[in-house]
C-alpha positions in Angstrom: 106.0 76.9 89.9 106.3 80.8 90.9 109.5 83.0 90.3 110.7 85.9 91.8 108.6 89.0 90.2 108.9 92.7 89.8 106.7 94.5 91.7 104.9 96.4 88.8 101.9 93.9 88.8 101.7 93.7 92.3 101.6 97.3 93.3 99.3 98.1 90.1 96.9 95.7 91.3 97.0 97.3 94.4 96.5 100.7 93.5 93.4 99.6 91.4 91.6 97.5 94.4 92.7 99.9 97.3 95.1 98.0 99.6 98.9 98.2 99.8 101.4 95.5 99.6 104.0 95.3 102.8 107.6 95.6 102.1 109.2 93.8 104.9 113.1 94.4 105.5 114.6 91.1 106.1 118.2 90.4 107.1 118.9 86.5 107.2 117.3 83.1 106.7 115.2 83.3 109.7 113.6 86.8 109.1 112.9 85.8 105.3 111.5 82.5 106.2 108.9 84.3 109.0 108.0 86.8 106.3 107.2 84.2 103.4 105.4 81.7 105.7 103.0 84.2 107.2 102.3 86.0 103.8 101.6 82.5 102.4 99.3 81.5 105.1 97.5 84.8 104.6 97.6 84.6 100.8 99.4 88.1 100.5 101.9 89.2 98.0 104.8 90.3 99.6 108.0 92.2 99.3 111.5 91.3 100.6 113.5 94.5 100.9 117.4 94.5 101.8 119.0 97.9 102.6 122.7 98.2 101.3 124.1 96.9 104.6 121.7 93.9 104.9 122.6 93.0 101.5 126.5 93.2 102.2 125.8 91.2 105.5 123.6 88.4 104.1 125.2 88.1 100.4 123.2 89.1 97.4 123.4 85.8 95.7 121.9 84.1 99.1 119.3 86.5 99.3 118.2 85.6 95.4 118.5 82.0 96.2 116.7 81.9 99.2 113.7 84.3 97.6 113.7 81.5 94.6 113.2 78.8 96.8 110.7 80.6 98.7 108.9 81.4 95.2 109.0 78.0 94.2 107.5 76.7 97.5 104.6 79.1 98.0 102.2 80.0 95.4 102.1 83.8 96.1 103.8 86.7 94.4 107.1 87.2 96.0 109.6 90.4 94.9 113.2 91.2 96.4 113.9 95.0 96.5 117.1 96.9 96.6 116.2 99.4 99.3 117.4 102.8 99.9 120.4 102.3 97.3 122.4 105.3 96.7 125.2 104.1 94.3 123.8 103.5 90.6 126.8 100.7 89.9 125.7 98.7 92.9 122.0 98.9 91.8 123.2 97.7 88.3 125.1 94.7 89.9 122.4 93.1 91.8 119.8 93.6 88.9 122.0 91.5 87.1 122.2 89.0 89.9 118.2 88.5 90.1 116.9 91.6 92.1 113.8 92.6 90.0 112.8 95.9 92.2 115.3 98.7 93.3 114.8 102.2 95.3 117.2 104.4 94.1 117.7 107.2 96.8 119.0 110.4 95.3 116.9 112.7 97.4 120.0 114.4 98.9 121.0 115.5 95.5 119.6 118.8 93.8 116.5 118.3 92.1 118.4 118.2 88.4 121.0 115.7 89.8 117.9 113.6 91.6 116.4 113.2 87.8 119.4 112.5 85.9 120.6 109.8 88.4 117.0 108.1 88.5 116.6 108.4 84.6 119.9 106.3 84.0 118.8 103.5 86.9 115.5 103.4 85.2 117.0 102.9 81.8 118.9 100.1 82.8 116.5 98.5 85.0 113.7 98.4 82.4 116.2 96.2 80.4 115.6 93.7 83.0 111.8 94.1 83.7 113.0 95.4 87.0 110.8 98.6 88.5 112.1 101.3 90.3 111.1 103.4 92.9 112.7 106.7 93.9 112.3 109.2 96.4 111.3 113.1 96.2 111.7 114.9 99.8 113.3 113.7 102.4 112.2 111.4 106.0 113.5 112.3 108.8 115.5 109.8 111.3 117.7 106.9 110.7 117.7 104.0 107.6 120.5 101.6 108.8 123.7 104.0 107.9 121.5 107.0 106.2 120.8 109.6 109.0 118.7 112.6 107.9 118.6 115.3 110.4 114.6 116.5 111.3 115.2 119.8 110.2 116.4 118.8 106.9 113.3 116.4 106.2 111.9 117.8 103.5 108.3 116.9 102.4 106.9 116.2 98.8 106.0 118.7 96.4 103.0 117.5 94.6 103.6 119.8 91.1 107.6 118.8 91.4 106.3 115.2 92.1 104.2 115.2 88.8 107.2 116.6 86.9 109.7 114.2 88.6 107.6 111.4 87.6 107.2 112.4 84.0 111.0 113.1 83.6 112.3 109.9 85.1 109.8 107.3 84.2 109.8 105.6 87.5 107.5 102.9 88.5 106.7 104.0 92.0 107.2 107.1 94.0 108.2 107.3 97.7 106.5 110.3 99.5 107.5 112.5 102.4 104.4 113.3 104.1 105.5 113.3 107.9 106.7 109.9 108.6 110.4 109.0 109.8 112.7 106.1 109.8 113.0 103.9 113.1 111.0 105.4 116.1 109.3 108.4 116.6 110.4 111.4 118.5 106.8 112.4 119.7 103.3 111.9 118.1 103.1 110.9 114.4 101.6 113.6 112.0 101.0 112.9 108.6 100.0 115.3 106.0 97.0 114.0 104.2 96.2 116.9 102.1 99.6 116.7 100.7 99.2 113.1 100.1 95.7 113.8 98.4 97.2 116.5 96.1 100.2 114.2 95.1 97.7 111.4 94.4 95.7 113.8 91.9 98.9 114.9 90.2 100.6 111.4 89.9 99.5 108.1 88.3 102.3 105.8 89.6 101.8 103.7 92.7 103.0 105.6 95.6 105.0 104.2 98.8 105.0 105.0 102.3 108.7 104.8 103.9 109.0 105.0 107.8 105.5 103.3 108.4 106.7 101.1 111.5 106.0 103.3 114.4 102.7 105.1 113.1 99.2 104.1 114.4 97.5 101.6 112.4 94.4 103.8 111.7 96.9 106.7 110.0 98.5 104.0 108.1 94.9 102.7 106.7 93.9 106.3 105.8 97.2 106.7 103.9 96.3 103.6 102.0 92.8 104.8 101.3 94.4 108.0 100.1 96.4 106.0 97.3 99.5 104.4 99.2 100.0 101.1 97.7 103.4 99.9 99.1 104.0 100.2 103.1 107.7 99.6 104.3 108.1 98.0 107.5 111.8 97.8 109.2 112.0 98.6 113.2 108.8 97.2 113.8 110.3 93.8 113.3 113.8 93.9 114.6 112.6 94.8 118.0 110.2 92.2 119.1 112.5 89.8 117.2 115.5 90.6 119.3 113.4 90.8 122.5 112.3 87.2 122.3 116.0 85.9 122.0 117.0 88.2 124.9 114.3 87.0 127.1 115.4 83.3 126.0 118.7 83.5 127.0 118.0 85.0 130.3 115.4 82.4 131.2 118.1 79.6 129.6 121.1 81.2 130.1 123.5 78.2 129.3 121.5 77.7 125.7 123.6 77.3 122.8 121.6 76.0 119.9 120.4 78.5 117.1 117.8 76.2 116.4 116.2 77.0 119.8 116.8 80.2 120.8 116.1 81.8 117.2 112.3 80.2 117.2 111.0 82.7 119.8 112.2 85.6 117.7 110.9 84.1 114.7 107.5 83.4 117.0 107.4 87.3 118.0 108.1 88.3 114.3 105.5 86.4 112.9 102.6 88.2 114.7 103.7 91.6 113.5 103.9 90.5 109.9 100.7 89.1 110.1 99.2 92.1 111.7 100.9 94.3 109.2 99.6 92.2 106.2 95.8 92.8 107.8 96.6 96.7 108.4 97.6 97.0 104.5 94.7 94.6 103.6 97.1 92.4 101.3 95.4 89.4 102.8 93.6 87.5 100.1 94.9 89.3 97.4 97.7 86.7 96.3 
């Protein structure tokens, strides 16, 4: 029987074999079910990500229990990941609860303070066999309650990335190469030369945040240049909610969540399957 795992072996294998593991932001039972069922059908390892507002909404204990049930049912590696956490004490609390992967986002702090905060999380997390991701440079757009103004979005510096990884001991690095959270204003342009430089300087797995609205061919190119975890959030929420709205328009007297949630799940399933294929993680479980 499988258990919830950390992302360590998952991402190291992806790095060795040249694909990426998708990290899908889930919010409740229905979205978690869609992600794990689809990943199991396609034999893909999968990361279930929850931002602070998601974990507050669903309850950390419930997420751990649901993921535990999924890991027992499906023969694929499943990790649950704390996404964009800024408070060290919250990360420690949820690691104790059973999360085995965490992202500490101290990218808004000075470089020295970012290192100190991340190092503190790494030292705690590694005692629990939990992997730590951190971000250097900032993404534009909005991730839940975290809003970054376009002009403040800073790209990751390759030399600094090497220093940052060495000083913090992180397991994976989220890079800012031109992606944005949410939907794009204008056309997506990714700095692939910068990504190549970072890959040459850093040996830990690299993570692409804000991949929802990026054309598939650009995501595939980023993976070919060393990205081995791709975060997907907005692309899942929109089809789910659109399908539920459509159901209510067609069935205005509907009141049974077992019926009106299903179209949302079906719509989301197509996107999950598509993203798994783009990442190339199908058949890699």
